[in-house]
C-alpha positions in Angstrom: -8.5 -2.1 -58.2 -10.8 -5.1 -58.1 -12.7 -6.4 -55.2 -10.3 -9.2 -54.6 -7.3 -6.7 -54.4 -9.1 -4.5 -51.9 -8.7 -7.1 -49.1 -4.9 -7.2 -49.7 -4.3 -3.6 -48.9 -2.1 -3.1 -45.8 -0.9 0.0 -44.0 2.7 0.8 -44.8 4.7 0.0 -41.7 6.7 2.8 -40.1 5.2 5.7 -42.2 6.1 9.0 -40.5 5.3 11.9 -42.7 5.5 13.3 -46.2 9.0 14.2 -47.1 8.6 16.0 -50.4 6.5 16.3 -53.6 8.3 15.9 -56.9 7.3 17.8 -60.0 8.6 17.8 -63.6 9.1 21.2 -65.2 10.2 21.9 -68.8 12.9 24.2 -67.7 14.5 23.8 -64.3 16.0 27.4 -64.0 12.5 28.9 -64.8 10.8 26.5 -62.3 13.3 27.3 -59.5 12.9 31.0 -60.2 9.1 30.8 -59.9 9.2 28.8 -56.7 11.9 31.1 -55.1 10.6 34.5 -56.3 6.8 34.0 -56.2 6.4 31.4 -53.4 9.4 32.1 -51.2 11.3 28.7 -51.6 14.9 28.2 -50.8 17.0 26.0 -53.1 18.9 23.3 -51.1 20.8 21.3 -53.7 20.9 20.0 -57.3 21.7 16.5 -58.7 22.0 14.9 -62.1 21.4 11.2 -63.3 21.4 9.3 -66.6 21.3 8.4 -69.2 21.7 4.7 -68.0 20.1 1.9 -70.0 19.4 -0.2 -66.9 19.0 2.1 -64.0 16.7 4.7 -65.5 13.9 2.3 -66.8 14.2 0.1 -63.7 14.2 2.8 -61.0 12.3 5.7 -62.6 10.1 4.0 -65.2 11.4 6.2 -68.0 13.1 5.4 -71.3 16.7 4.3 -71.2 17.9 7.5 -72.8 16.4 9.7 -70.2 18.5 12.1 -68.2 17.4 14.2 -65.3 18.6 17.2 -63.5 16.8 18.0 -60.2 16.7 20.7 -57.6 15.4 20.2 -54.1 13.6 23.3 -52.6 12.4 24.0 -49.2 9.2 25.9 -49.0 8.6 27.1 -45.5 6.9 26.2 -43.2 6.0 22.7 -44.2 6.9 21.5 -47.7 9.9 20.3 -49.7 9.6 20.4 -53.5 11.8 18.4 -55.8 11.8 19.9 -59.3 12.9 17.7 -62.2 13.9 18.6 -65.7 14.0 15.6 -67.9 15.5 15.0 -71.4 14.5 12.0 -73.6 13.6 11.4 -77.2 10.2 10.1 -75.9 9.5 13.0 -73.6 6.0 14.5 -73.8 5.6 18.3 -73.4 1.9 18.5 -72.6 1.0 18.3 -68.9 -2.0 16.3 -67.9 -5.2 18.4 -67.6 -7.0 18.3 -64.2 -9.5 15.8 -65.6 -6.9 13.4 -67.0 -5.4 10.5 -65.1 -2.4 11.7 -63.4 -3.8 15.3 -63.2 -2.8 17.1 -60.0 -2.4 20.5 -58.4 -0.7 22.1 -55.4 -2.7 24.3 -53.1 -1.3 27.0 -50.8 -3.1 28.8 -47.9 -3.0 32.6 -48.2 -4.0 35.4 -45.8 -6.0 37.3 -48.4 -7.0 35.5 -51.6 -7.9 38.7 -53.3 -4.6 40.3 -52.7 -2.8 37.1 -53.8 -4.9 37.0 -57.0 -3.8 40.5 -57.8 -0.1 39.5 -57.5 -0.6 36.5 -59.7 -2.4 38.5 -62.3 0.7 40.7 -62.6 3.2 37.8 -62.6 4.5 37.2 -66.2 3.2 34.0 -67.7 0.7 33.1 -64.9 -2.9 32.6 -65.9 -5.6 33.0 -63.2 -8.5 30.7 -63.9 -11.7 32.7 -63.6 -12.6 35.0 -60.7 -12.2 34.3 -57.0 -14.8 31.8 -55.8 -16.5 31.4 -52.5 -18.0 28.1 -51.4 -21.7 28.5 -50.6 -24.1 26.6 -48.3 -24.2 23.6 -50.7 -20.9 22.4 -49.0 -21.6 23.4 -45.4 -18.4 22.0 -43.9 -16.4 24.5 -46.0 -18.9 27.3 -46.6 -17.0 30.6 -46.8 -13.9 29.1 -48.2 -12.4 31.5 -50.8 -10.2 30.2 -53.6 -9.1 30.2 -57.1 -6.9 28.1 -59.4 -4.0 29.4 -61.4 -1.6 28.0 -64.0 2.2 28.6 -63.8 4.1 29.7 -66.9 5.0 26.1 -67.7 1.4 24.7 -67.2 1.4 23.4 -63.6 -2.0 23.9 -62.0 -2.0 25.4 -58.5 -4.7 26.7 -56.2 -4.7 29.3 -53.5 -7.3 29.2 -50.6 -8.3 31.4 -47.7 -10.3 29.4 -45.1 -10.5 32.2 -42.6 -14.3 32.6 -43.1 -15.1 28.9 -42.7 -17.1 28.6 -39.4 -16.0 25.0 -38.5 -13.5 23.7 -41.0 -12.7 20.0 -41.4 -9.7 18.7 -39.5 -7.1 19.2 -42.3 -3.4 18.9 -41.5 -2.1 22.4 -40.7 0.0 24.4 -38.3 -1.5 23.0 -35.1 -0.3 19.5 -36.2 3.4 20.3 -37.0 4.6 20.0 -33.5 2.2 17.3 -32.3 3.1 13.6 -32.4 1.1 11.5 -34.9 -2.1 10.0 -33.5 -1.5 6.3 -34.0 -4.9 5.3 -32.7 -6.5 6.6 -35.9 -4.2 4.6 -38.2 -5.7 1.2 -37.7 
């Protein structure tokens, strides 16, 4: 974004909340199984689309031969996940690394990060990255934060975090916000 473009940014009118996060998995059944069995999700519905020479490139930014199958999952208490399995002659199989453009991860709060790491280490195909970490005084706002990253069997980077030891955590969205109306005074 250039300096001239910065002045043209406007807040999206009527924005209410995040509805879902969409992720592409190489095998929909395996993705659903992981989210249901390991993370406690519930499958809500499935849908298919394509190939369609006009619709797919225009509306999804994918090749004309692309076909998708999706499943919408509900991950209580606060997240909907839409898993996509795509087919296309131009499909790439390598997910972006964390340092690549488009790199991403999902993070889940857990009660006991050490116990969760133990379960992940015994989950087939999951790779825990390093040992459990704890943020030290060099980041005072989150000192005491305990976390680790892990990689799902298909290569999605995820994180688990336990903030219970943080003295005065930043005001991240969390359970206290779920029933509260949005604070519109901070939006302008």
